Every structure is written in structure tokens, then in C-alpha cells.
N, C-alpha and C positions, 0 to 999 in steps of 0.2 A: 181639963188637961190630963186627969187620970183616965179619962175615956180614950184620949187619943193614943196615950201611953200603951193602954190595953190593946188597941187595933194595930199599933205597930208591932207590938209583940206577937200577935197572932199571924200578922203578915209575915214576920221574921220566921215563925216556926213553920209557916207553909212552905216559905222558901227553902228552909233546912230540909224539908220533907222532901221537896222536889228535886233538890241537889242530890239527896241520898239515893232517891228513886233512879236518878240518872247514872250516878256512879254505879249502883248496882246493876243497871241493865248494861252498862259498859263493860264491867268487870264479867258479867255473863258472857258477852260477846267475846271478850278476850278469852276466857276459859274455854269457850266453845272452839274457838279458832286455833288455840294452842293445845288441843288434846293431844296427849302423848301417845305413841304408838303402843306402848305397854298396856293401855286400856284394851287393846284387842286380845282374844284368847291366848293363852300360853299352853304350849311353846309356839313361836313363831313358825310360819309356814316354811321357811328355809330349814328349821331343825327337823321338821315332820318330813321333809323331802330328803334330807340327808339320810335318813334310816333306809331309803330307797336307792341311795347313791345318786341322786338327782340333784343337780344345781338349779336354782330358780333365778330368773333374771327380769329386769324391767327397765322402762325407758327412762333414761336420766334427761328430761327435757332441759334444754339449756336455760331457758328462760324461767325455770322453776327450781333451780339450784338454790335460790334463797328463801323458797317456800318451805317453812318448817314442817307443815303437815305433810307435803308431798315427800320431802326428802327423809322425813321420820319414818313413814311407811316404806319408802324404798330401801333404807339402810337396815330397818329392823326385820322386814319380812322377806327381802330377797338376798341373794348371794352376790350377783353381778350386775353391772349396769350395761344397758344398750347404749351406745352412741348412735342414734339414729338421727339422720337429717344432716347433722354437723359434718359428717364426712363427705357429703356430696360435693361434686364439682361445683354446682349452683344450688342456691335455696333461696328462701325468701329474704334472709338477712343478708345476701351476697354470696355465700358459699365459700369453699376451700380453694377454688381456682379462679381468682378474678381476671387472670390473663394468662397467656401462654408461657409467660416468663416469671410469673409472680404466684405466690400462694399467701393465704390468709388463715394461719393456724389459730387465732384467738379463741374462737368458740370451742374448737375441738379441744385445745389445750385445757381450757377451763372444764370440760367434762371429764377428761383424763385425770386433771388434778384433783377434783372432787372425788373421783372413784379411789385414786391413791390414797387420799386422806381418810378414807373410810375402808381401807384394805379390801376393796372389791374389785374383782378383775372386770375388764372391759371387753365387750363384743361389739365390733364396729360395723356399720352398714353404710355405705358399701364402697368397694374400690370402682366397681364399674357397674353401670346401671343404665338401660338403654331407654329412660323415660325421657323423652325430648325436652320436656319442660323444665326439667332439673338439670340440664346441661347449659354452659355458657354461651352466650352469642358469638364470642370470639371462635369457640369451637364450631358451632353449627354452621356459621357463616363464612369459614375460613377457606372454603374450596381446597381442602387438603385431599391429596390422593390416598387411596386405601394403605399404602404403605406409610405415608406420613402419619395418617390417623392412628394406625397401630403403634407406631413408635411414640407418638404423644401418649398414648394410653400406658405404654410401658415406663415411659419418663414419669408419669403421674404416679404410678403404683410404686416405682422404685423410691421416688422422693418422699412420698408419704409414708411407705412402709419403714424406711430407714429412721424416719423421724420419730416414729412410734414404736421402734424395735425393743421389745422387751416390756413395753407399756399396754400393748393390745393383746389379749389372750387369743382372740379369734377375730378374723375378717370374713364377712360374706364377700368373696372376691367378685364373683359376678351373680347378678341379680335379675331374675325374670328372663332369662334368654330363652328358655323353652316355650313358655306361655306366649311370648311376644312372637317367636318364630312361627308358632301356630295360629297366631293373630287372634287369640282368645279376647273377647270384648273389643274387637277391632284394633288392638294394641299392635306396635311395631317396635322391633329391637334396633335403636339408632346405631349402636355399634356393629350389628351384623350388617346393616345396610350400608355403612361407610367404611367397612374393612373387607368388603369383597363379596358381600351377600351371603355369607355362611357362617357357622359358628365356630371357625377356626381359630377366632380371636381368643376363646376361652382358654385353650391350651396355653397361648402366650401369656395370658393374664395370670394364669396359676403359676406358671414356672417364674415369671418375674416377681410375684409376691413371695415365693419361697426363698428366692435369693436375697430379696429385700430384708426379709426378717424369717430367718430359718426356725425360729421357735414358735412362731404364731400358728394356730390351727386355721387352716384354709377351708371355707365352706362354699359349695355351689347352693345358691338359694333360689327358690321360686314359690309361687303360690299354686293352688289347684293341683298339689301334688302328695296330698297326705293320703289319698285314696289310690287305688290302683285304676289307672285309666291313661289316656293318651300321653298326657304330659309326663306322668311319673315313669311310663314305660320307656319315654324318649329319654328321660334323664338316666334311667337305669341302664339302657344300651350306651348311652354317651359316657358315663361314669366307667362302665366295665371296659370299654375300649380305651378310654383316657388312661385308666390305671396300667393297662398293659402296654401303653405307650410311655409309661413313666411319668405322667402328669401327676403332681404331687396333690391330689384331693384328698382332705382329711375327712370330710362329711358331707352330708347333704343337709340343707336347711329346708324345713317346712315352716313356711310362714304362717299357715293355719288361720286365715282370716275366714272364719267359719260364717256361712250364711245360715242364721237362725231358723230359716224355713226349710232348708235342705241339709241338715247336718250329716256328717259321714258315719258310717257304720264302724262302731269300735273295733269289731273283728277284723275288719278289712284294713283299718289303719294298723293295727298291730302286724298283720300279715305284710303290709307294705313296708313298715319299717324294718321288719327283721329280713326281707330279701335284700334291702340295702345293706343291712349290717352284714349279711352273708359274703358281700363283695370285700368286706375288711374295712370298711369305714364307719364313722359314728353318726348317729342320727340326732338331729338338733331341730327342736319347735323354737322358731325365731321371732315370731310376732303376733303371737296368739291374740285373738278377740273374737267375740260372737256379735254380728250384726243382727239385731232384732228389729230393724225398721220396717221390713216388709211382712212381719209376722202379725196377722190381724186380730190380736187380742189386746187386753188392757194392759197398763204398764205393770202391775203385779203380776200377772200370768207371764209377760215377757220375762220378767226378772226370774221367775221360777223356772221357765222354760230354758233359759240361758244358764241357769244354775246347774241343771240336769247335764247340758252339754259340756260345761266345764267339767262336771264330775266325769263324764265318759271318757273325755280326751285325756284327763290326767291318768285315768285308770289305763287307758290305752298305753301311755308312756310307761307307767309302772309295769304292766303285764308283759309289755314287749322285750323288756330287760334291755334293749339296744339303744333306747332313749335315755339319755343322760343329762340333757340340758333342756329346759323348759322356760322360754321367756315370753313375757307379755309386752304388748305396745301400748303401755299407758297404765295409769293407775286409777283416775277418776274419769269419769263420763264427760266432765267438763273440758277435758283436754284430748278427746280421741281425735284421730285424724278424721274420722267420718263426719264431724262437726264441719270440716272445711270442704267436705263434699256436697253439703247441703242436705244432709240426712237429718231430719228432725228428731227422731226417736230411735236412734240405733241402739242406745244403753248396752255398749259392748263390753264394759270392763268390770272389775270386781268392786269398785268403789262408786258411790253415785256423786252427784256434784256437790254435796255437802261433806264429802269424804266419809260417808257412812258405809260400812261394809254390806253388800248385797248378798243374795242367796248364792251368788258366784264364788264369793269368798269362803262362804261356810261349806258349801259342796266341795270345793278344792280341798279344805281341811278334812273332810270326811273322807275323800278319796285317798289322801295321804296317810290318815290314821289307820287305815287297813292295811293288811300284809300284802 
């Protein structure tokens, strides 16, 4: 009897030890997943950038607004949020414009409300983007005349702009018109193709956006325009002429989706930024990331190379003096848009899939810590 009691006591002790071990493991996981942003170096990136009169922004991904790690980094390290995807006419979850007569503002409202609750301005992408897959079927299949299509665009900008008047600090009014007009990567601009085959719709979009919200800054956004090339030259010529015509363009947006195998030259980026500033407009980096997928080195070397590019491009913004806003398209590699393009090892952002800061984060700090 005493022997059985001893065995039971030993079994009980073993069970207690197992339970303690499991609870300890669970607690460790919870603590890991609840790491606070203040464990990152101090001061935060946004405070370092403020010394250069630069505001930093990042993507407020709608389905991550309840993710404490994501929002903790977003609110502690960055000044403003990007409402990217949610303002699109159509997107994976349905989009802003389900029919010609209805709007669905739910997701956009949630992003704006999140920003307001954290006293963070909003930069919204985009009023008009000629990527056909992100336009609703009712629009694409509606057989509208160019005049009707232009009016639908103006009605959309007017409705959305007035709803968020005073709540959105900046809009990218037209996105990728110039790269698509040049058919880079075989792309086409749906809006140009359906409003007369030219870029005249851009003037109308900006004028409508200004009337809808007189206080929002209005940007002309594109990629492949951080260096001096055919795309940036076309944008320069257009903006110069548009300003002379009274078109209310406040700034140029440079997406800066950098190819890690062919990064731009820092001095050329500075020269390009400053020539646009000389037109009397502001310069914005709107969607920065560095795609390392095609760089043929191991993961550690990829991260180190990416870190150098992050450093160089932030220094370009600082040294140009005309670059006052620098935004990133995402925080963690687990949520980058490159994942949805099938790229297996793009590694484009400051934090890895476990929310650990990468060399890109520290090199950005280094760039900002210098004069």
C-alpha cells in the first residue's frame, strides 16, 4: 500500500513538472509574441528623422490592425500611416466601389479611424490607378464612352475626397500613368486607354481632387522614377506644363520599389529629387522596399546588401533637402506584396517574418543619426 502511494506521488510530481514546463513554454511564446516596441533602440526612427525635417510612414495593413506587434512598431517608429489597397476601386476583399452607384467605406474607415486614434496623418493610395485587375467588372465591362468614363472618375474622386476631407493628409491622385504609358514590363494604363488614349485625364483628376478636399496634398505617383531616365523625364515635362496650366499638383511620389540587383545611384537620386523640387513641388518616397529575390547570394548577405541600399536611399532623401516624407510598404517580410507575386526570397522590409529587426532597420537608424 505504501509502495503504491509512493508511485502515485512520483507520478503526481512528474505531472506537475510537465504542467510547469508547458506553462513556461506557453509564457515564453506569449512574451515573444508580445514584445514591446520599446525594446527597439531608443530614440525611435521617427524621432531621428524629425531632426532632418523628414516624416516617416508605413503601411497600415487593414487585416493587421489587431496585430499588436505590427501596430506597435507602426505607431512607435513611424509618423504617418499609408492607407494602401483599401482606397482601390476594387481589391481582394471587394474594394471601395462595388457598383456604379454604391460605395463600401468600411475598411477605409477602419484604417482612418485607427490613424486618428493614434494621432497619425493618413497618406492614401490611390484615387486613380490604371491596373486593370484592381478595377471592378462593372467599370471594365460597362462599354462607357470616354466622356462617360471620365465623368465616372470625377464622380468617384469627388465622393471619396469629400468623405475623407480633413482626414487624409495626402492622396496619390494618379498612379503609374507614365510607366504604363511607356508600357514598361508590358503594362498598360486602363484609364488612358478608356478616356481618349492619352494622359489628359490626369489634369481632370487633380482638379477634381482639389475641389473635393482643398487641404489635402495631391501627388502624382509612379515607379521607375527615382533616377533620371525616360520615366522621370516624362513626368518632369508633364508636371512643368501642368503647373503652368494651373493644375494643382503638390508633389511627385517616387514609389522606390528598388531592385536589389540594380540599385540606383545615390547622387543621381539626389539630383533627380532636386530638379523636381526646383519646379516648386515637394518630393515624396511613397512605397519603399528592396527586392532581393534575384540577388544570387545567401540570406545573410542579402540582408546586408539590402541594408546598404536602405542606408544609401535614406541618405539621398536627407542630403537632397527636398525630400520631406519617406514611406515604406510594409513592416515585416511575412506581409510584403512580393509574396503574392510568387517571389520566394524577396526579403524587402526592415523586419523579418518573426518581427526581428534586420540590417535594413539598423542601417536606416545609422543614416538618420548622421547630420
